[in-house]
Backbone of each chain as ProteinMPNN parsed JSONL, in Angstrom:
{"seq_chain_A": "MGDFKHLVIAKFKDGVVVEEVLKGMEKLVSDIDAVKSFEWGQDIESQEMLRQGFTHAFLMTFNKKEDFTAFVSHPNHVEFSATFSAAIEKIVLLDFPAVLAKAPK", "coords_chain_A": {"N_chain_A": [[-125.052, -44.931, 64.403], [-122.025, -46.97, 65.211], [-120.629, -49.48, 67.465], [-118.123, -48.569, 69.865], [-114.716, -48.635, 70.374], [-111.915, -49.313, 72.127], [-108.416, -49.892, 72.012], [-105.327, -51.597, 72.599], [-102.061, -52.116, 71.98], [-99.433, -54.186, 73.295], [-96.118, -54.241, 74.854], [-94.765, -56.36, 77.166], [-92.758, -55.807, 79.861], [-89.312, -57.694, 80.949], [-89.575, -60.255, 82.845], [-92.069, -59.808, 83.822], [-95.45, -61.023, 84.953], [-97.241, -61.914, 82.867], [-99.71, -63.351, 83.277], [-100.699, -62.478, 85.45], [-101.424, -59.718, 85.195], [-103.009, -59.842, 82.922], [-105.31, -61.233, 84.585], [-106.105, -58.866, 86.653], [-107.181, -57.212, 84.487], [-109.026, -58.659, 83.035], [-110.898, -58.959, 85.486], [-110.89, -55.82, 85.908], [-112.609, -55.201, 83.967], [-114.917, -56.712, 84.362], [-115.692, -55.695, 86.174], [-116.841, -53.185, 85.503], [-119.771, -52.149, 84.084], [-119.631, -50.661, 82.217], [-118.426, -51.309, 80.064], [-118.632, -53.024, 77.342], [-117.774, -55.649, 75.992], [-114.986, -57.524, 76.19], [-111.716, -58.389, 74.176], [-108.941, -60.232, 74.206], [-105.051, -61.054, 73.218], [-102.54, -62.529, 72.213], [-100.073, -62.336, 70.221], [-98.739, -64.952, 67.845], [-97.954, -65.076, 65.295], [-97.289, -62.997, 63.235], [-94.567, -62.039, 61.724], [-91.401, -61.104, 63.64], [-90.078, -58.648, 62.367], [-92.506, -57.146, 61.653], [-94.077, -56.919, 64.103], [-92.74, -56.035, 65.923], [-91.956, -55.499, 68.253], [-93.846, -55.621, 70.048], [-96.288, -57.846, 71.778], [-98.82, -58.3, 72.756], [-102.548, -57.727, 72.241], [-105.474, -55.655, 73.465], [-108.656, -55.207, 73.514], [-111.414, -53.654, 74.145], [-114.406, -53.067, 74.049], [-117.182, -50.573, 73.35], [-120.814, -49.558, 73.862], [-121.294, -46.764, 72.892], [-119.336, -43.627, 73.174], [-120.047, -42.453, 75.135], [-119.689, -44.434, 77.2], [-116.989, -45.264, 77.282], [-115.669, -43.209, 78.197], [-116.525, -42.777, 80.62], [-115.84, -45.26, 81.571], [-112.941, -44.79, 81.206], [-112.435, -42.923, 82.817], [-113.194, -43.963, 85.738], [-112.565, -44.777, 89.082], [-111.47, -47.463, 89.416], [-110.498, -47.988, 86.786], [-108.762, -45.914, 87.053], [-106.447, -47.172, 88.959], [-105.79, -49.315, 87.879], [-104.688, -48.894, 85.604], [-102.175, -47.185, 86.497], [-100.885, -49.709, 87.981], [-100.88, -50.765, 85.508], [-99.013, -49.761, 83.832], [-96.749, -49.624, 84.804], [-96.088, -52.114, 83.982], [-95.248, -52.521, 81.169], [-93.022, -52.217, 78.811], [-93.425, -51.142, 76.155], [-96.048, -49.233, 74.652], [-98.845, -49.154, 72.434], [-102.174, -46.807, 71.87], [-105.032, -46.684, 70.837], [-108.072, -45.301, 70.027], [-111.144, -45.447, 68.628], [-114.371, -44.79, 66.669], [-115.984, -47.349, 65.586], [-116.111, -49.103, 62.395], [-117.962, -51.203, 60.616], [-117.094, -53.058, 58.233], [-117.325, -55.261, 57.069], [-119.498, -57.807, 57.743], [-120.16, -60.249, 59.941], [-121.031, -63.421, 58.828]], "CA_chain_A": [[-123.626, -45.061, 65.08], [-121.754, -48.229, 65.806], [-119.652, -49.674, 68.753], [-116.91, -47.148, 70.275], [-113.285, -49.558, 70.743], [-110.094, -49.109, 72.857], [-107.337, -50.677, 71.448], [-104.506, -51.126, 73.578], [-100.998, -53.069, 72.014], [-98.341, -53.618, 74.255], [-94.983, -55.368, 75.193], [-93.863, -56.146, 78.721], [-91.061, -56.014, 80.509], [-89.134, -58.566, 80.801], [-89.845, -60.557, 84.225], [-93.257, -59.579, 84.422], [-96.101, -62.207, 85.103], [-98.278, -61.642, 82.375], [-101.061, -63.953, 83.716], [-101.355, -61.494, 86.625], [-101.632, -58.503, 84.567], [-104.299, -60.136, 82.485], [-106.618, -61.201, 85.501], [-106.523, -57.752, 87.045], [-107.628, -56.638, 83.688], [-110.155, -59.645, 82.894], [-111.139, -58.507, 86.819], [-111.551, -54.659, 85.806], [-113.661, -55.196, 82.601], [-115.922, -57.307, 84.268], [-116.513, -54.884, 87.321], [-117.27, -51.842, 85.05], [-120.784, -52.419, 83.284], [-119.811, -49.718, 80.946], [-117.749, -52.291, 78.893], [-119.747, -54.619, 76.406], [-116.868, -56.767, 75.666], [-113.336, -57.607, 75.892], [-110.976, -59.808, 73.769], [-107.588, -60.26, 73.877], [-104.795, -62.14, 72.166], [-100.99, -63.08, 72.092], [-99.204, -62.893, 68.97], [-98.216, -65.57, 67.551], [-98.042, -65.746, 63.793], [-96.384, -62.421, 62.21], [-92.871, -61.853, 61.632], [-91.101, -60.19, 64.12], [-89.779, -57.413, 62.09], [-94.059, -56.164, 61.596], [-94.596, -56.781, 65.037], [-91.919, -54.526, 65.91], [-91.455, -55.837, 69.422], [-95.233, -55.629, 70.67], [-96.742, -59.076, 71.805], [-100.42, -58.28, 73.398], [-103.351, -56.744, 72.1], [-106.228, -55.864, 74.141], [-109.715, -54.98, 72.645], [-112.382, -53.202, 74.636], [-115.896, -52.746, 72.92], [-118.017, -49.998, 74.138], [-121.659, -49.065, 73.107], [-120.906, -45.578, 72.812], [-118.351, -43.464, 73.11], [-119.659, -41.846, 76.577], [-119.506, -45.035, 77.984], [-115.316, -45.369, 77.234], [-115.286, -41.987, 78.864], [-117.248, -43.345, 82.14], [-114.339, -46.265, 82.35], [-111.574, -44.418, 81.459], [-112.704, -42.274, 84.36], [-113.898, -45.054, 86.705], [-111.615, -45.137, 89.779], [-110.752, -48.648, 89.301], [-109.324, -48.279, 85.741], [-107.448, -45.236, 87.227], [-105.836, -47.734, 89.761], [-105.315, -50.53, 86.963], [-103.509, -47.785, 84.538], [-101.086, -47.429, 87.208], [-100.066, -50.975, 87.882], [-100.398, -51.442, 83.893], [-98.092, -48.649, 83.593], [-95.047, -50.172, 85.617], [-95.596, -53.471, 83.75], [-95.019, -52.239, 80.33], [-91.887, -51.621, 77.984], [-94.28, -49.826, 75.181], [-97.897, -49.293, 74.367], [-99.882, -47.768, 71.794], [-103.785, -46.844, 72.245], [-106.024, -46.32, 69.494], [-109.647, -45.065, 70.274], [-111.982, -44.926, 67.637], [-115.66, -45.094, 66.706], [-115.617, -48.937, 64.634], [-116.76, -49.233, 61.229], [-118.32, -52.808, 60.483], [-117.127, -52.997, 56.612], [-117.47, -56.562, 56.746], [-120.337, -58.355, 59.047], [-120.39, -61.697, 60.319], [-122.716, -64.203, 58.414]], "C_chain_A": [[-123.061, -46.523, 65.832], [-121.086, -47.95, 67.384], [-118.444, -48.719, 68.966], [-115.686, -48.402, 70.433], [-112.033, -48.249, 71.057], [-109.038, -50.434, 72.774], [-106.12, -50.378, 72.267], [-103.12, -52.377, 72.976], [-100.026, -52.862, 73.359], [-96.844, -54.849, 74.319], [-94.568, -55.037, 76.471], [-92.804, -56.383, 79.163], [-90.545, -57.355, 80.937], [-89.477, -59.034, 82.613], [-91.354, -60.333, 85.177], [-94.587, -60.642, 84.097], [-97.55, -61.634, 84.55], [-99.485, -62.12, 83.004], [-101.706, -63.262, 84.556], [-101.969, -59.939, 86.275], [-103.176, -58.918, 84.081], [-105.626, -60.214, 83.687], [-106.689, -60.094, 86.167], [-107.648, -57.069, 85.745], [-108.878, -57.302, 83.002], [-111.04, -58.999, 84.565], [-111.836, -56.815, 86.648], [-112.654, -54.643, 84.684], [-115.269, -55.757, 83.153], [-116.542, -56.911, 85.496], [-117.478, -53.94, 86.781], [-118.551, -52.555, 84.028], [-120.639, -51.648, 81.841], [-118.812, -50.635, 79.554], [-118.142, -53.339, 78.253], [-118.915, -55.722, 76.191], [-115.504, -56.53, 75.695], [-112.676, -58.663, 75.337], [-109.291, -59.033, 73.835], [-106.708, -61.292, 73.217], [-102.967, -61.9, 71.834], [-100.609, -63.24, 70.538], [-98.515, -64.051, 68.746], [-97.405, -66.205, 65.968], [-97.036, -64.689, 63.325], [-94.939, -62.273, 62.63], [-92.451, -60.69, 62.781], [-90.614, -58.794, 63.635], [-91.428, -56.593, 62.111], [-94.311, -56.266, 63.058], [-93.919, -56.521, 66.292], [-91.486, -54.68, 67.445], [-92.967, -56.444, 70.56], [-95.613, -57.137, 70.473], [-97.855, -59.073, 72.187], [-101.098, -57.292, 72.789], [-104.492, -57.164, 73.082], [-107.406, -54.624, 73.472], [-110.897, -54.965, 73.543], [-113.581, -52.916, 73.649], [-117.057, -51.92, 73.874], [-119.586, -49.831, 73.453], [-121.727, -47.676, 72.194], [-119.651, -44.738, 73.497], [-118.356, -42.826, 74.897], [-119.386, -42.825, 77.496], [-117.669, -45.543, 78.024], [-115.509, -43.968, 78.048], [-115.896, -42.313, 80.162], [-116.32, -44.244, 82.783], [-113.467, -45.529, 82.509], [-111.722, -43.296, 82.846], [-112.937, -43.083, 85.944], [-112.36, -45.352, 87.629], [-110.77, -46.657, 89.875], [-110.001, -48.72, 87.857], [-108.291, -46.844, 86.599], [-106.213, -46.217, 88.12], [-105.001, -48.621, 89.122], [-104.404, -50.055, 85.891], [-102.114, -47.9, 85.227], [-100.169, -48.902, 87.508], [-99.852, -51.53, 86.153], [-99.214, -50.889, 83.29], [-96.549, -48.96, 83.716], [-94.87, -51.677, 84.67], [-95.305, -53.097, 82.271], [-93.735, -51.858, 79.615], [-92.524, -50.587, 77.305], [-95.366, -50.198, 74.803], [-97.738, -48.446, 73.459], [-101.178, -47.609, 72.253], [-104.124, -46.06, 71.389], [-107.312, -46.32, 70.49], [-110.317, -45.03, 69.298], [-113.573, -45.833, 67.757], [-115.343, -46.46, 65.554], [-116.69, -48.573, 63.649], [-117.093, -50.598, 60.603], [-118.172, -52.418, 59.402], [-117.776, -53.987, 56.154], [-118.361, -57.268, 57.592], [-120.566, -59.732, 58.987], [-121.744, -62.335, 59.581], [-123.59, -64.36, 59.196]], "O_chain_A": [[-123.592, -47.038, 66.816], [-121.006, -46.968, 68.121], [-117.923, -48.175, 67.992], [-116.322, -49.406, 70.751], [-111.585, -47.179, 70.644], [-108.992, -51.531, 73.33], [-105.825, -49.235, 72.618], [-103.159, -53.49, 73.5], [-99.88, -51.909, 74.123], [-96.761, -55.993, 73.872], [-94.158, -53.958, 76.898], [-91.982, -57.209, 78.766], [-91.391, -58.172, 81.3], [-89.59, -58.169, 83.482], [-91.68, -60.51, 86.351], [-94.684, -61.046, 82.938], [-98.516, -61.167, 85.153], [-100.334, -61.274, 83.285], [-102.934, -63.231, 84.636], [-102.743, -59.248, 86.937], [-104.225, -58.526, 84.592], [-106.623, -59.491, 83.698], [-107.847, -60.134, 86.583], [-108.722, -56.537, 86.027], [-109.705, -56.58, 82.444], [-112.118, -58.497, 84.247], [-112.949, -56.52, 87.085], [-113.587, -53.849, 84.802], [-116.368, -55.458, 82.687], [-117.563, -57.426, 85.951], [-118.604, -53.76, 87.245], [-118.231, -53.458, 83.256], [-121.218, -51.857, 80.775], [-118.729, -50.379, 78.352], [-117.975, -54.497, 78.635], [-119.452, -56.83, 76.219], [-114.942, -55.51, 75.296], [-112.864, -59.798, 75.776], [-108.78, -57.932, 73.627], [-107.223, -62.281, 72.694], [-102.489, -60.978, 71.174], [-100.882, -64.218, 69.843], [-97.569, -64.237, 69.511], [-96.708, -67.175, 65.67], [-95.938, -65.128, 62.984], [-94.409, -62.402, 63.734], [-93.015, -59.598, 62.847], [-90.717, -57.834, 64.398], [-91.481, -55.46, 62.589], [-95.047, -55.315, 63.321], [-94.356, -56.714, 67.427], [-90.608, -53.909, 67.833], [-93.032, -57.302, 71.44], [-95.408, -57.718, 69.407], [-98.284, -60.209, 71.982], [-100.629, -56.16, 72.672], [-104.68, -58.303, 73.508], [-107.113, -53.498, 73.071], [-111.452, -56.035, 73.793], [-113.417, -52.538, 72.489], [-117.665, -52.406, 74.828], [-119.518, -50.027, 72.24], [-122.14, -47.601, 71.037], [-119.021, -45.311, 74.386], [-117.404, -42.714, 75.669], [-118.901, -42.476, 78.572], [-117.294, -46.23, 78.975], [-115.191, -44.426, 79.145], [-115.244, -41.643, 80.963], [-115.979, -44.237, 83.966], [-112.991, -45.344, 83.629], [-110.853, -43.137, 83.703], [-112.787, -42.573, 87.054], [-111.356, -45.904, 87.18], [-109.644, -46.822, 90.343], [-108.999, -49.427, 87.742], [-107.068, -46.983, 86.633], [-105.041, -45.924, 87.885], [-103.837, -48.839, 89.458], [-103.512, -50.736, 85.385], [-101.145, -48.496, 84.759], [-98.972, -49.042, 87.257], [-99.043, -52.336, 85.693], [-98.539, -51.429, 82.413], [-95.564, -48.672, 83.035], [-93.799, -52.282, 84.617], [-94.681, -54.139, 82.073], [-93.361, -50.787, 80.094], [-92.381, -49.398, 77.591], [-95.686, -51.371, 74.614], [-97.016, -47.452, 73.374], [-101.436, -48.361, 73.192], [-103.668, -44.941, 71.15], [-107.522, -47.079, 71.436], [-109.877, -44.023, 68.743], [-113.916, -46.828, 68.396], [-114.413, -46.365, 64.754], [-117.756, -47.99, 63.852], [-116.144, -51.056, 59.966], [-118.866, -51.45, 59.088], [-118.572, -53.967, 55.216], [-117.72, -57.406, 58.634], [-121.121, -60.294, 58.043], [-122.929, -62.006, 59.647], [-124.65, -64.876, 58.842]]}, "seq_chain_B": "MGDFKHLVIAKFKDGVVVEEVLKGMEKLVSDIDAVKSFEWGQDIESQEMLRQGFTHAFLMTFNKKEDFTAFVSHPNHVEFSATFSAAIEKIVLLDFPAVLAKAPK", "coords_chain_B": {"N_chain_B": [[-111.714, -73.333, 70.336], [-111.641, -70.01, 70.053], [-111.924, -67.343, 67.974], [-109.665, -66.198, 65.054], [-107.36, -63.194, 64.686], [-106.348, -60.583, 62.952], [-104.567, -58.343, 63.148], [-103.942, -54.723, 62.322], [-102.259, -51.9, 62.562], [-101.907, -48.221, 61.552], [-99.901, -45.789, 60.113], [-100.183, -43.287, 57.418], [-98.513, -42.076, 54.733], [-97.702, -39.007, 54.235], [-100.568, -37.331, 51.91], [-100.664, -39.425, 51.194], [-104.481, -40.474, 49.665], [-106.635, -41.594, 52.114], [-108.979, -42.678, 52.448], [-109.459, -44.239, 49.791], [-107.707, -46.122, 49.4], [-109.11, -47.788, 51.532], [-110.819, -48.099, 50.429], [-109.916, -49.825, 48.459], [-109.518, -51.891, 50.603], [-111.357, -52.553, 51.551], [-112.768, -53.696, 49.391], [-111.036, -56.112, 48.788], [-111.796, -57.964, 51.026], [-114.422, -58.314, 51.022], [-114.39, -59.86, 49.206], [-112.799, -61.708, 49.497], [-113.879, -65.157, 50.772], [-112.951, -66.277, 52.966], [-112.176, -64.384, 55.107], [-114.074, -63.672, 58.213], [-115.147, -61.246, 59.2], [-114.974, -57.788, 58.998], [-113.228, -55.043, 60.24], [-113.146, -51.147, 60.918], [-110.856, -48.551, 61.945], [-110.542, -44.947, 62.913], [-108.101, -43.241, 64.928], [-110.009, -40.865, 67.228], [-109.682, -39.806, 69.647], [-107.621, -40.654, 71.515], [-104.283, -39.48, 73.081], [-101.931, -38.083, 71.74], [-99.457, -38.402, 72.613], [-100.175, -41.281, 73.466], [-100.696, -42.313, 71.01], [-98.56, -42.245, 69.417], [-98.423, -41.461, 66.918], [-99.842, -43.671, 65.135], [-102.555, -43.863, 63.087], [-104.948, -45.112, 62.359], [-106.789, -48.669, 63.017], [-107.022, -51.59, 62.409], [-109.193, -54.297, 61.623], [-109.245, -57.764, 61.043], [-110.94, -60.61, 60.599], [-111.146, -64.049, 61.397], [-112.538, -67.57, 60.918], [-110.91, -69.562, 62.103], [-107.397, -70.637, 62.193], [-106.353, -71.395, 60.006], [-107.855, -70.334, 57.681], [-107.288, -67.735, 58.157], [-104.408, -68.428, 56.502], [-104.995, -69.099, 53.987], [-106.052, -66.513, 53.524], [-103.799, -64.947, 53.405], [-101.821, -65.791, 51.602], [-103.852, -65.216, 49.561], [-104.293, -64.579, 46.041], [-105.146, -61.868, 45.814], [-104.867, -60.577, 47.731], [-102.086, -60.524, 47.949], [-101.731, -59.05, 45.767], [-103.11, -56.594, 46.764], [-101.436, -56.108, 49.341], [-98.792, -55.109, 48.53], [-99.51, -52.252, 47.573], [-100.682, -51.395, 50.04], [-98.487, -51.269, 51.256], [-96.924, -49.447, 50.167], [-98.297, -46.771, 50.707], [-97.868, -46.55, 53.477], [-96.379, -45.378, 56.197], [-95.478, -46.269, 58.787], [-96.13, -49.07, 60.544], [-97.579, -51.866, 62.391], [-98.082, -55.061, 63.121], [-100.656, -57.733, 63.903], [-100.887, -60.962, 64.939], [-103.183, -63.216, 65.82], [-104.698, -65.855, 68.09], [-107.866, -65.334, 69.214], [-108.742, -64.005, 72.462], [-111.971, -63.909, 74.091], [-112.691, -62.488, 76.964], [-114.519, -61.092, 78.105], [-117.879, -61.515, 76.923], [-120.314, -59.578, 74.836], [-123.248, -58.955, 76.308]], "CA_chain_B": [[-111.17, -72.519, 69.688], [-112.315, -69.009, 69.206], [-111.595, -66.465, 66.144], [-108.615, -65.951, 64.708], [-107.755, -62.046, 64.318], [-105.216, -60.123, 62.267], [-104.808, -56.551, 63.37], [-102.916, -54.301, 61.567], [-102.311, -50.38, 62.874], [-101.111, -47.763, 60.306], [-100.09, -44.566, 59.916], [-100.38, -43.434, 56.269], [-97.474, -41.171, 54.389], [-98.579, -37.114, 53.643], [-100.717, -37.083, 50.448], [-102.403, -40.409, 50.734], [-105.48, -40.739, 50.104], [-106.88, -42.909, 52.829], [-110.322, -43.144, 51.434], [-108.664, -44.715, 48.286], [-107.253, -47.615, 50.505], [-109.95, -48.149, 52.495], [-111.987, -48.792, 49.278], [-109.402, -51.159, 48.276], [-109.513, -53.147, 51.469], [-112.73, -52.985, 51.536], [-113.494, -54.93, 48.4], [-110.754, -57.034, 49.717], [-112.336, -58.694, 52.479], [-115.469, -58.594, 50.829], [-114.117, -60.957, 47.841], [-112.205, -63.294, 50.403], [-115.093, -66.039, 51.548], [-112.181, -66.677, 54.549], [-112.385, -63.052, 56.299], [-115.344, -63.782, 58.476], [-115.465, -60.006, 59.349], [-113.768, -56.764, 59.202], [-113.995, -53.431, 61.05], [-111.753, -50.679, 60.944], [-111.11, -47.296, 62.686], [-109.6, -44.108, 62.956], [-108.41, -42.891, 65.935], [-110.075, -39.821, 67.674], [-109.737, -39.69, 71.21], [-105.98, -40.933, 72.323], [-103.455, -38.491, 73.499], [-101.078, -37.578, 70.755], [-98.259, -39.355, 73.026], [-100.216, -42.693, 73.677], [-100.671, -43.381, 69.578], [-97.247, -42.562, 68.849], [-98.343, -41.013, 65.434], [-100.663, -44.025, 64.523], [-103.95, -42.968, 63.687], [-105.815, -46.308, 62.061], [-106.607, -49.669, 63.092], [-107.808, -52.538, 61.191], [-109.263, -56.102, 62.417], [-110.068, -58.463, 60.516], [-111.335, -62.004, 62.125], [-111.243, -65.07, 60.627], [-113.136, -68.608, 62.045], [-109.99, -70.1, 62.445], [-106.14, -69.938, 61.507], [-106.13, -71.752, 58.295], [-108.577, -69.052, 56.835], [-106.069, -66.336, 58.042], [-103.4, -68.095, 56.401], [-105.552, -68.916, 53.295], [-106.195, -65.14, 53.52], [-102.669, -63.664, 53.168], [-101.471, -66.126, 50.714], [-104.612, -65.224, 48.305], [-103.359, -63.817, 45.077], [-105.766, -60.479, 45.486], [-103.955, -60.012, 49.123], [-100.38, -60.362, 47.858], [-101.311, -57.554, 45.279], [-103.393, -55.675, 47.975], [-100.252, -55.664, 50.312], [-97.869, -54.31, 47.929], [-100.099, -51.067, 47.486], [-100.249, -50.889, 51.21], [-97.076, -51.236, 52.156], [-96.456, -47.806, 49.703], [-99.129, -45.607, 51.504], [-98.193, -46.35, 55.051], [-95.502, -44.598, 57.044], [-95.42, -47.156, 60.293], [-97.034, -50.358, 60.754], [-97.087, -52.973, 63.15], [-99.379, -56.143, 62.689], [-100.49, -58.963, 65.311], [-102.275, -61.863, 64.492], [-103.447, -64.008, 67.385], [-106.228, -66.571, 68.69], [-108.161, -64.074, 70.037], [-109.672, -64.677, 73.656], [-113.387, -63.289, 74.528], [-112.897, -62.901, 78.095], [-116.114, -60.874, 78.167], [-118.781, -61.701, 75.532], [-121.167, -59.382, 75.216], [-124.89, -59.432, 76.745]], "C_chain_B": [[-111.834, -71.507, 69.349], [-111.658, -68.559, 67.901], [-109.916, -66.26, 66.276], [-108.706, -64.185, 64.168], [-106.077, -61.821, 63.72], [-105.505, -58.586, 62.509], [-103.987, -55.902, 62.598], [-103.282, -52.574, 62.235], [-101.116, -49.791, 62.126], [-100.922, -46.186, 60.921], [-99.596, -44.325, 58.382], [-99.439, -42.034, 56.079], [-98.274, -39.794, 53.799], [-98.95, -37.666, 52.145], [-101.335, -38.076, 50.374], [-103.764, -40.154, 50.766], [-106.609, -42.05, 50.665], [-108.166, -43.429, 52.392], [-110.151, -44.515, 50.487], [-108.382, -45.833, 48.911], [-108.085, -48.237, 51.271], [-110.792, -48.79, 51.617], [-111.426, -50.262, 49.03], [-109.494, -52.709, 49.529], [-110.759, -53.828, 51.876], [-113.521, -53.894, 50.468], [-112.186, -56.337, 48.677], [-111.167, -58.277, 50.322], [-113.516, -59.138, 51.787], [-115.432, -59.769, 49.616], [-113.56, -62.25, 48.199], [-113.028, -64.005, 51.123], [-114.132, -66.172, 53.078], [-112.311, -65.756, 55.086], [-113.72, -63.051, 56.416], [-116.141, -62.435, 58.699], [-114.244, -59.068, 59.476], [-114.409, -55.471, 59.467], [-112.265, -52.871, 60.813], [-112.117, -49.458, 62.167], [-110.464, -46.097, 62.889], [-109.286, -43.386, 64.044], [-108.78, -41.471, 66.201], [-110.137, -38.66, 69.154], [-108.07, -40.068, 71.952], [-104.812, -39.914, 72.242], [-102.173, -38.338, 72.329], [-99.727, -38.772, 71.292], [-98.473, -40.807, 73.641], [-100.161, -43.197, 72.234], [-99.808, -43.145, 69.32], [-97.461, -42.593, 66.811], [-99.254, -42.229, 64.986], [-102.125, -43.903, 64.406], [-104.781, -44.23, 63.155], [-105.514, -47.893, 62.476], [-107.3, -50.734, 62.331], [-107.679, -53.843, 61.264], [-110.157, -56.835, 61.64], [-110.126, -60.257, 61.26], [-111.75, -63.313, 60.795], [-111.862, -66.719, 61.888], [-111.664, -69.474, 62.302], [-108.047, -69.487, 61.862], [-106.101, -70.349, 60.112], [-106.878, -70.815, 57.622], [-107.569, -68.051, 56.884], [-104.775, -66.583, 56.758], [-104.22, -68.61, 54.486], [-105.802, -67.528, 52.505], [-104.641, -64.418, 52.67], [-101.962, -64.431, 52.314], [-102.419, -65.771, 48.892], [-103.842, -64.142, 47.396], [-103.744, -62.383, 45.204], [-104.987, -59.65, 47.102], [-102.621, -59.476, 48.757], [-100.447, -59.11, 46.925], [-101.735, -56.339, 46.162], [-101.859, -54.853, 48.346], [-99.284, -54.694, 49.818], [-98.458, -52.745, 47.89], [-100.703, -50.43, 48.533], [-99.446, -50.422, 51.602], [-96.133, -49.82, 51.477], [-97.046, -46.953, 49.97], [-98.623, -45.463, 53.179], [-96.24, -46.164, 55.195], [-94.452, -45.52, 57.807], [-96.176, -47.945, 59.888], [-96.453, -50.996, 61.604], [-98.669, -54.024, 63.26], [-98.794, -57.176, 64.099], [-101.608, -59.736, 64.743], [-102.19, -63.139, 65.782], [-104.668, -64.68, 67.302], [-106.505, -65.504, 69.546], [-109.187, -65.232, 71.63], [-110.913, -63.747, 74.258], [-112.909, -63.476, 76.221], [-114.255, -62.053, 78.707], [-116.7, -60.539, 77.39], [-119.622, -60.246, 76.138], [-122.677, -59.312, 75.608], [-125.479, -59.478, 75.19]], "O_chain_B": [[-112.662, -71.657, 68.451], [-111.056, -69.215, 67.052], [-109.195, -66.196, 67.272], [-109.649, -63.764, 63.498], [-105.057, -62.486, 63.901], [-106.443, -57.886, 62.128], [-103.132, -56.621, 62.08], [-104.436, -52.157, 62.336], [-99.981, -50.241, 61.967], [-101.532, -45.605, 61.82], [-98.677, -45.046, 57.991], [-99.467, -41.102, 56.882], [-99.257, -39.741, 53.06], [-98.172, -38.216, 51.365], [-102.392, -38.122, 49.745], [-104.276, -39.655, 51.768], [-107.151, -42.977, 50.062], [-108.311, -44.589, 52.006], [-110.735, -45.591, 50.619], [-109.288, -46.654, 48.766], [-107.75, -49.334, 51.717], [-111.413, -49.82, 51.876], [-111.954, -51.36, 49.208], [-109.518, -53.929, 49.365], [-111.099, -54.937, 52.288], [-114.536, -54.573, 50.626], [-112.599, -57.495, 48.734], [-110.817, -59.42, 50.027], [-113.754, -60.342, 51.872], [-116.414, -60.415, 49.253], [-113.655, -63.36, 47.674], [-113.086, -63.628, 52.294], [-114.697, -66.153, 54.171], [-112.801, -66.117, 56.156], [-114.529, -62.722, 55.548], [-117.352, -62.324, 58.512], [-113.087, -59.286, 59.838], [-115.49, -54.97, 59.16], [-111.143, -53.354, 60.665], [-113.07, -49.367, 62.941], [-109.309, -46.424, 63.161], [-110.237, -42.675, 64.369], [-108.099, -40.648, 65.59], [-110.432, -37.506, 69.466], [-107.672, -39.513, 72.976], [-104.475, -39.584, 71.105], [-101.286, -39.034, 72.824], [-99.214, -39.665, 70.618], [-97.579, -41.48, 74.155], [-99.688, -44.316, 72.035], [-99.568, -44.004, 68.472], [-96.986, -43.271, 65.9], [-99.761, -41.754, 63.97], [-102.866, -43.845, 65.388], [-105.682, -44.311, 63.991], [-104.396, -48.394, 62.364], [-108.246, -50.429, 61.605], [-106.665, -54.522, 61.1], [-111.375, -56.705, 61.517], [-109.474, -60.793, 62.155], [-112.397, -63.327, 59.748], [-111.681, -66.874, 63.096], [-111.947, -70.296, 63.174], [-107.654, -68.425, 61.381], [-105.814, -69.586, 59.19], [-106.22, -70.413, 56.662], [-107.042, -67.56, 55.886], [-104.232, -65.656, 56.157], [-103.445, -68.119, 53.665], [-105.781, -67.38, 51.283], [-104.536, -63.667, 51.7], [-101.031, -63.704, 51.967], [-102.038, -65.925, 47.732], [-103.098, -63.224, 47.741], [-102.921, -61.557, 44.81], [-104.72, -58.47, 47.331], [-102.122, -58.398, 49.08], [-99.608, -58.215, 47.029], [-101.043, -55.334, 46.33], [-101.344, -53.791, 47.996], [-98.953, -53.678, 50.429], [-97.609, -51.94, 48.275], [-101.201, -49.31, 48.426], [-99.394, -49.362, 52.225], [-95.123, -49.299, 51.951], [-96.54, -45.911, 49.553], [-98.913, -44.531, 53.929], [-95.288, -46.625, 54.567], [-93.232, -45.613, 57.67], [-96.928, -47.717, 58.94], [-95.24, -50.973, 61.813], [-99.853, -53.727, 63.416], [-97.786, -57.385, 64.774], [-102.711, -59.432, 64.288], [-101.256, -63.684, 66.37], [-105.603, -64.274, 66.611], [-105.772, -64.911, 70.338], [-109.791, -66.296, 71.763], [-110.57, -62.792, 74.955], [-112.793, -64.62, 76.66], [-114.877, -62.444, 79.695], [-116.486, -59.446, 76.866], [-119.654, -59.854, 77.304], [-123.323, -59.901, 74.742], [-126.655, -59.782, 74.983]]}, "name": "protein", "num_of_chains": 2, "seq": "MGDFKHLVIAKFKDGVVVEEVLKGMEKLVSDIDAVKSFEWGQDIESQEMLRQGFTHAFLMTFNKKEDFTAFVSHPNHVEFSATFSAAIEKIVLLDFPAVLAKAPKMGDFKHLVIAKFKDGVVVEEVLKGMEKLVSDIDAVKSFEWGQDIESQEMLRQGFTHAFLMTFNKKEDFTAFVSHPNHVEFSATFSAAIEKIVLLDFPAVLAKAPK"}
């Protein structure tokens, strides 16, 4: 069994200082050992029609599903989620066991 | 500068054999050297409300944006995109330089 992934795509509300939200998220994942790695990005390339207003992707990786479950119920995550929810206009979450179909050489 | 990522989240139409679409996608990325790695997953965890009907995530990684651009215009990708578009009910694409905020130990 491979890694378990927690993927969030979001559009922030007007006026939100995204850098501050990101700072909070980086602190969150660095404070919680269950999070194996964390990557994020801001769309710069796709056509507006295809990104449908979403601008940011956040991808957390866990060694196993149990680590993800521990992360979700961690008090720091519960607290951060409330802040994050207030900052976003729309969001999609997907949580899945990752299949590595082509590995980096 | 880190990796460049191409993220697709999708909901397939009723009746689509997802395994066949996946087989085509795996062949596509294995045939094109510009694709550094490819992971995908099917959501098993998040609440229906939060995944908003989306079921699958596909994440391709490139060493640099130019490799992504080469992939997008590759004839095999152009051909596959037509097949893929016919199979999906909805989709969001995000293309971004990835920021690795927490690296795996």
